[in-house]
C-alpha positions as CSV (number, residue, x, y, z in Angstrom):
1,M,-2.5,6.1,-4.1
2,K,1.4,5.2,-4.6
3,F,2.7,1.6,-5.4
4,H,6.0,1.2,-4.6
5,L,7.8,-2.2,-6.1
6,I,11.0,-3.3,-4.7
7,T,12.0,-5.7,-7.6
8,L,15.2,-6.4,-9.5
9,F,13.5,-6.6,-12.6
10,R,11.4,-3.1,-13.5
11,E,11.2,-4.0,-17.1
12,A,9.1,-7.3,-15.9
13,C,6.8,-5.0,-14.5
14,D,6.6,-1.5,-16.2
15,A,5.4,-3.2,-19.6
16,Y,2.1,-4.2,-18.0
17,L,1.8,-1.3,-15.4
18,S,2.0,1.1,-18.7
19,A,-0.4,-0.5,-20.7
20,S,-4.5,-0.5,-21.0
21,I,-6.5,0.6,-18.2
22,I,-3.6,0.8,-15.4
23,G,-1.6,2.8,-17.8
24,R,-4.2,5.2,-18.2
25,A,-4.8,5.4,-14.9
26,R,-0.9,6.3,-14.0
27,K,-1.6,9.1,-16.9
28,E,-4.1,10.4,-14.8
29,K,-2.5,10.6,-11.9
30,K,-5.1,8.4,-10.2
31,I,-2.0,6.0,-9.1
32,S,1.7,6.6,-9.4
33,V,4.3,4.3,-9.6
34,S,7.7,3.9,-8.3
35,Y,10.7,1.4,-8.0
36,Q,13.4,0.6,-6.0
37,S,16.2,-2.2,-6.9
38,P,17.9,-3.8,-4.0
39,R,20.7,-4.0,-6.1
40,D,21.2,0.1,-5.6
41,F,21.7,-0.7,-1.7
42,V,24.7,-3.2,-2.0
43,E,28.2,-2.3,-0.8
44,N,30.1,-4.7,-3.1
45,K,31.4,-4.0,-6.7
46,W,29.5,-6.9,-8.7
47,G,25.3,-5.5,-7.2
48,K,25.3,-8.7,-6.1
49,V,22.3,-9.5,-3.6
50,D,22.4,-13.0,-3.0
51,E,24.1,-15.9,-1.1
52,R,23.9,-19.6,-0.1
53,P,21.7,-20.4,2.6
54,Y,22.5,-21.5,6.0
55,G,21.2,-25.0,6.5
56,G,22.3,-25.9,2.7
57,G,19.9,-26.5,0.2
58,P,19.5,-25.3,-3.6
59,G,19.3,-22.0,-4.9
60,M,20.5,-18.9,-3.2
61,V,18.9,-16.6,-1.0
62,M,18.3,-12.5,-1.6
63,T,20.1,-10.6,1.7
64,A,18.1,-8.7,3.9
65,L,19.6,-5.4,4.3
66,P,19.3,-4.1,0.5
67,V,15.8,-5.2,0.4
68,V,15.3,-3.5,4.0
69,K,17.2,-0.4,2.6
70,A,15.2,0.0,-0.5
71,V,11.7,-0.1,1.2
72,E,13.2,3.2,3.6
73,K,14.3,4.5,0.5
74,A,10.8,4.0,-1.1
75,L,8.6,5.5,2.0
76,K,11.1,8.4,2.6
77,I,10.1,9.2,-0.9
78,R,6.6,10.2,0.5
79,S,7.5,10.9,4.0
80,G,4.6,12.3,6.0
81,A,3.2,11.5,9.8
82,E,-0.5,11.7,8.2
83,R,0.5,8.9,5.3
84,R,-0.5,5.5,5.9
85,C,1.7,3.0,4.6
86,V,1.6,-0.7,4.0
87,I,4.5,-3.3,3.1
88,I,3.1,-6.6,1.3
89,W,5.3,-9.2,1.6
90,F,4.7,-12.4,-0.7
91,S,5.1,-15.8,0.2
92,P,3.5,-19.3,-0.8
93,S,2.2,-19.7,2.8
94,G,0.8,-16.6,3.1
95,K,-3.0,-15.7,3.2
96,Q,-4.7,-16.1,-0.2
97,F,-5.2,-12.5,-1.4
98,T,-8.8,-11.6,-1.9
99,N,-11.2,-9.2,-3.3
100,K,-12.0,-8.1,0.3
101,D,-7.8,-7.6,0.6
102,A,-8.1,-5.4,-2.1
103,D,-10.9,-3.1,-0.9
104,T,-8.6,-3.1,2.8
105,L,-5.8,-2.0,0.9
106,M,-7.6,1.4,-0.2
107,K,-7.1,3.1,2.6
108,Y,-3.4,3.2,2.3
109,D,-2.1,6.0,0.7
110,D,1.7,4.4,-0.3
111,V,1.2,0.4,-1.0
112,V,5.1,-1.4,-0.8
113,L,5.2,-4.7,-2.8
114,V,8.5,-6.8,-2.0
115,C,9.1,-8.9,-4.8
116,G,11.5,-11.7,-3.7
117,R,13.5,-13.8,-6.4
118,Y,15.5,-17.2,-6.4
119,E,14.8,-19.2,-2.9
120,G,13.3,-16.1,-1.6
121,I,14.3,-13.4,0.9
122,D,16.2,-13.7,4.3
123,E,13.4,-14.1,6.6
124,R,14.9,-11.5,9.1
125,A,14.1,-8.7,6.5
126,K,10.4,-9.2,7.3
127,K,11.2,-8.6,10.8
128,M,12.9,-5.3,10.4
129,L,10.0,-3.9,8.0
130,K,7.9,-3.9,10.5
131,T,9.5,-1.7,12.5
132,L,8.9,0.8,9.6
133,A,5.2,-0.2,8.7
134,T,2.4,-2.8,9.2
135,V,3.3,-5.7,6.9
136,K,0.9,-7.9,5.3
137,E,1.7,-11.5,3.7
138,F,0.1,-12.8,1.3
139,A,-0.4,-15.7,-1.4
140,V,-1.8,-14.7,-4.8
141,G,-3.2,-18.3,-6.3
142,E,-1.7,-21.2,-4.9
143,A,1.5,-21.5,-7.3
144,V,4.6,-21.0,-6.8
145,Y,6.4,-18.2,-9.2
146,T,9.5,-17.7,-10.3
147,G,9.5,-14.1,-8.5
148,G,6.9,-11.8,-6.7
149,E,6.7,-9.6,-9.7
150,V,3.8,-11.3,-11.0
151,P,1.6,-11.3,-7.6
152,A,2.6,-7.5,-6.9
153,L,1.1,-6.8,-10.8
154,A,-1.9,-8.9,-9.2
155,V,-2.3,-6.6,-6.4
156,V,-1.6,-3.4,-8.2
157,D,-4.5,-4.5,-10.6
158,A,-7.0,-5.7,-8.6
159,V,-6.7,-2.3,-6.1
160,T,-6.3,0.1,-8.8
161,R,-9.8,-1.0,-10.5
162,R,-11.7,0.3,-7.4
163,I,-10.1,3.4,-7.3
164,P,-13.4,5.5,-8.8
165,G,-13.2,6.6,-11.8
166,V,-11.1,4.0,-13.2
167,L,-12.9,1.9,-15.1
168,G,-15.4,4.8,-15.7
169,K,-18.4,3.3,-14.2
170,D,-18.2,2.0,-10.3
171,T,-20.8,-0.8,-11.7
172,S,-17.8,-2.1,-13.7
173,V,-16.3,-3.7,-11.0
174,E,-18.1,-7.1,-11.0
175,E,-17.8,-8.2,-7.7
176,R,-19.9,-5.3,-6.8
177,R,-22.5,-6.4,-9.1
178,I,-24.2,-9.8,-10.4
179,A,-21.8,-11.0,-12.6
180,S,-21.4,-14.0,-14.5
181,R,-18.2,-15.7,-15.9
182,A,-20.4,-16.3,-19.3
183,V,-20.4,-13.2,-21.1
184,Y,-21.6,-12.4,-24.7
185,T,-21.7,-10.1,-27.4
186,R,-22.5,-9.5,-31.0
187,P,-23.7,-11.5,-33.3
188,E,-26.5,-13.2,-32.0
189,T,-25.4,-16.2,-33.8
190,I,-22.2,-17.5,-34.5
191,S,-21.6,-20.4,-37.3
192,Y,-18.8,-22.4,-37.1
193,K,-17.9,-26.0,-38.5
194,K,-21.4,-26.2,-39.7
195,K,-23.0,-25.6,-35.9
196,N,-24.6,-22.3,-34.9
197,Y,-23.5,-20.8,-31.3
198,R,-26.2,-18.5,-30.1
199,V,-26.6,-16.2,-27.2
200,P,-28.6,-17.5,-24.6
201,K,-32.4,-16.1,-25.0
202,V,-32.6,-14.7,-21.5
203,L,-30.2,-12.2,-22.2
204,Q,-32.5,-10.5,-25.2
205,T,-35.4,-10.2,-23.2
206,G,-34.3,-6.9,-21.5
207,H,-36.2,-8.8,-18.5
208,H,-33.7,-7.3,-15.8
209,A,-35.1,-10.0,-12.9
210,N,-34.7,-12.9,-15.1
211,I,-30.9,-12.0,-16.3
212,D,-29.9,-11.5,-12.5
213,A,-31.3,-14.7,-11.9
214,W,-29.7,-16.4,-14.7
215,R,-26.3,-14.8,-13.9
216,K,-26.3,-16.0,-10.3
217,K,-27.4,-19.6,-11.2
218,Q,-24.2,-19.1,-13.5
């Protein structure tokens, strides 16, 4: 599986995608990550990718064609009739991204994530991209971010951890088992400011049915 990030700020993404479990998945070639910058596809000498919005308003809007051309370049890197490609467009008004959506993305070979900046991307870019591949529009959380990089990293992370072998054991994917938000490890008792904090007794019994019942309640 290959992730293509369309971003003006590669450095904002690569540090996270080179560390820990995601970084290991890249080294073991379970996934690959590539970047395309819209700045490489502008025709002005300043590398300018934004313009003032029609209708007025604060801020600037990313122009459509540099974004579309960057996506085109990403898709050409791994061309082939048998390849299954999807383009992810981020918008605060899009469908909330869920674990089910992450499972659905597993069927694609190439996932292109378009990271907008400023006040967003000229809406015509999305219409053009629909002529290249399937476009899915997501929101990641209910907050509005400075750019699309944070949502893109969340999608890469959520999908990658589902790939067999990435987490070592399939049962490590929390949503595929009975999991609890509350987790504990050694020592059994922690003393802090004259108060003792203990691990719940049920977790120490080894009685799996009771433990699962406790986790469901959590």
